C-alpha positions in Angstrom: 258.5 62.7 129.8 257.6 60.6 126.8 254.2 59.8 128.2 253.5 63.5 128.7 254.4 64.4 125.1 252.2 61.6 123.9 249.3 62.7 126.0 249.7 66.3 124.9 249.7 65.2 121.2 246.1 63.7 121.5 244.3 67.1 121.9 246.5 68.6 119.1 245.4 65.8 116.8 241.8 66.3 117.7 242.1 70.1 117.0 243.8 69.3 113.6 241.0 66.9 112.7 238.4 69.4 113.6 240.1 72.1 111.5 240.2 69.7 108.5 236.6 68.7 109.0 235.5 72.4 109.3 237.4 73.3 106.1 235.8 70.4 104.3 232.3 71.6 105.3 233.0 75.2 104.2 234.4 74.0 100.9 231.4 71.7 100.4 229.0 74.5 101.1 230.8 76.8 98.6 230.7 74.2 95.9 227.0 73.5 96.6 226.2 77.2 96.1 227.5 76.9 92.5 225.0 74.3 91.6 222.1 75.0 89.3 220.0 71.9 88.9 217.4 72.4 86.2 213.7 71.7 86.7 212.2 68.7 84.8 211.1 70.1 81.4 211.6 70.1 77.7 214.4 72.6 77.2 214.3 72.7 73.5 212.3 70.5 71.1 213.2 66.9 71.7 215.7 67.6 74.5 214.6 67.1 78.1 216.1 67.7 81.5 215.2 65.5 84.5 215.8 66.7 88.0 216.4 64.1 90.7 216.9 66.9 93.4 220.7 66.6 93.2 221.7 66.3 89.6 220.3 66.5 86.1 220.1 63.7 83.5 219.1 64.5 80.0 217.1 62.8 77.3 217.1 63.3 73.5 214.1 62.1 71.6 214.3 60.3 68.2 210.8 59.6 66.9 209.4 57.2 69.5 212.7 56.4 71.1 215.1 58.2 73.4 218.7 58.3 74.4 219.7 59.3 78.0 222.9 61.0 79.2 223.8 59.8 82.7 221.6 58.0 85.2 221.5 60.3 88.2 221.6 59.7 91.9 218.0 58.7 92.8 216.2 56.0 90.8 212.8 56.6 92.4 212.9 60.4 91.8 214.0 59.9 88.1 211.2 57.4 87.6 208.6 59.8 89.0 209.9 62.8 86.9 209.8 60.7 83.7 206.1 60.0 84.5 205.5 63.8 84.6 207.0 64.0 81.1 205.0 61.0 80.0 208.2 59.3 78.9 208.3 55.5 79.2 211.8 54.3 80.3 211.4 51.2 78.2 211.6 53.6 75.1 215.2 54.5 76.1 217.5 52.6 73.7 220.9 53.9 74.7 222.4 55.4 77.9 225.6 57.4 77.7 227.6 57.7 80.9 229.9 60.8 81.1 231.6 59.1 84.1 230.8 56.6 86.8 230.6 58.5 90.1 227.6 57.5 92.2 225.4 60.4 91.4 225.5 59.5 87.7 224.6 55.8 87.8 221.7 55.2 90.1 219.0 54.6 87.5 220.9 52.5 85.1 218.7 49.5 85.6 215.6 51.6 85.1 216.4 51.7 81.4 216.3 47.9 80.8 216.2 48.1 77.0 219.2 50.5 76.8 222.7 49.7 75.7 225.1 51.5 78.1 228.1 53.4 76.6 231.1 54.8 78.5 234.7 55.6 77.7 237.3 52.8 77.5 239.4 54.7 80.1 236.5 55.1 82.6 236.0 51.3 82.9 239.3 51.2 84.7 237.8 53.5 87.4 234.5 51.6 87.5 236.1 48.2 88.1 238.5 49.5 90.7 241.7 49.3 88.8 242.1 53.0 89.3 239.8 53.6 92.3 237.8 56.8 92.5 235.9 58.2 95.5 232.7 56.6 94.3 232.9 53.8 91.8 230.7 51.6 89.7 231.3 47.8 89.7 230.5 45.7 86.7 228.0 43.7 88.7 225.7 46.7 88.8 225.1 46.5 85.1 222.1 44.5 84.1 222.4 46.1 80.6 224.8 45.3 77.8 227.6 47.9 77.6 230.0 49.1 75.0 233.3 51.0 75.5 234.1 54.0 73.4 237.4 55.4 72.1 238.2 59.1 72.0 236.4 60.8 69.1 234.5 57.6 68.2 231.3 58.3 66.4 228.3 55.9 66.6 224.8 56.1 65.3 221.7 55.2 67.3 218.8 55.2 64.9 218.7 58.7 63.4 221.1 60.2 66.0 224.9 60.8 65.6 226.8 60.6 68.8 230.5 61.5 69.1 232.4 60.6 72.3 235.1 63.1 73.3 237.5 61.8 76.0 238.0 64.7 78.4 239.9 63.3 81.5 240.4 65.3 84.7 237.3 65.0 86.7 237.8 61.3 86.4 240.4 59.5 84.2 237.7 58.4 81.8 235.3 61.4 81.7 233.7 61.7 78.3 231.6 64.4 76.7 229.0 63.6 74.1 228.3 65.7 71.0 224.9 64.7 69.6 224.0 65.6 66.0 226.9 68.1 66.1 224.6 70.5 68.0 224.2 69.4 71.6 227.2 69.0 73.8 226.7 67.1 77.1 229.7 67.5 79.5 228.5 65.8 82.8 230.9 67.0 85.5 234.0 67.3 83.2 233.3 71.1 83.1 230.9 73.6 84.6 229.2 76.8 83.6 229.8 80.0 85.6 227.9 83.1 84.5 227.1 81.4 81.2 230.8 80.7 80.5 232.6 77.4 80.5 234.7 76.8 83.6 236.7 74.1 85.3 235.0 71.2 87.1 234.1 70.9 90.8 237.3 71.2 92.7 236.4 68.9 95.6 235.6 65.9 93.5 237.9 66.2 90.5 240.8 63.9 90.3 243.3 65.9 88.2 242.4 69.6 87.7 245.5 70.3 85.5 244.4 67.5 83.1 240.7 68.7 83.2 241.7 72.2 82.1 244.0 70.8 79.4 240.9 68.8 78.2 239.0 72.0 77.5 240.8 72.3 74.2 239.0 69.2 73.0 235.6 70.9 73.2 236.6 74.5 72.4 236.2 74.6 68.7 233.1 72.5 67.7 231.9 74.3 64.5 228.2 73.4 64.7 227.7 73.2 68.4 224.9 75.4 69.8 224.1 74.1 73.3 226.2 73.0 76.3 224.5 70.9 79.1 226.2 70.2 82.5 225.1 67.9 85.2 225.1 70.4 88.1 225.4 73.9 86.7 222.7 74.3 84.2 223.1 74.8 80.4 223.8 77.4 77.8 222.1 77.8 74.4 225.0 79.9 73.2 228.0 77.7 72.7 230.2 80.4 71.1 229.7 82.8 74.0 230.2 80.1 76.6 233.5 79.1 75.1 234.8 82.7 75.0 238.1 83.1 76.9 238.4 79.4 77.7 242.1 79.6 77.3 242.4 82.0 80.3 241.0 79.4 82.7 243.7 78.4 85.2 244.1 76.0 88.1 
């Protein structure tokens, strides 16, 4: 009798696994439809988007130098797109990581002259102390790197960069406000219909915390632009932040 029960449980488990897998595929397709990866171009004077076919990285120009936000998922594609823009990766002096998922770190070593910045809390994820789905190990860094505290402000040549710790998507997700005007959020948040929204549900570690983090970027008095990694950008910060308090899990 016990053998029969055990035998019957095998097809049940297979059906359950198939249901889980099918649900995962449908959810993944639904999330993919929300993506809006920008073409490689100059969005506004001195701010560039680079499309590696899956995700955007962004560059901000300061005279002859650049800073980069995130390092994408495809080193070869990013290198090729930078050539189209006639941007030499050796001119990148700083790289700011919003977080360390695999689709944000691939081209780190392309920017060999850049100091890498990331939040102090994110380094726990990247070293495996608090493992994420995809992680960055310290051995992948050829560059020097610095850890940032919440609200820390640093200056890179003529640019002012403020790191804003916005946990949720990962424990150490950090947004960067550059020159008080340009807000780069990575995957910490998304844009839906030009309005700020919660991050991708499939890959976010703590949605409740992510939504709570919205308050940290909701009232930036001089901000004009919001740039996301997967869902485009807005050149109307005030409109994008309208009704942010109504966002729920």
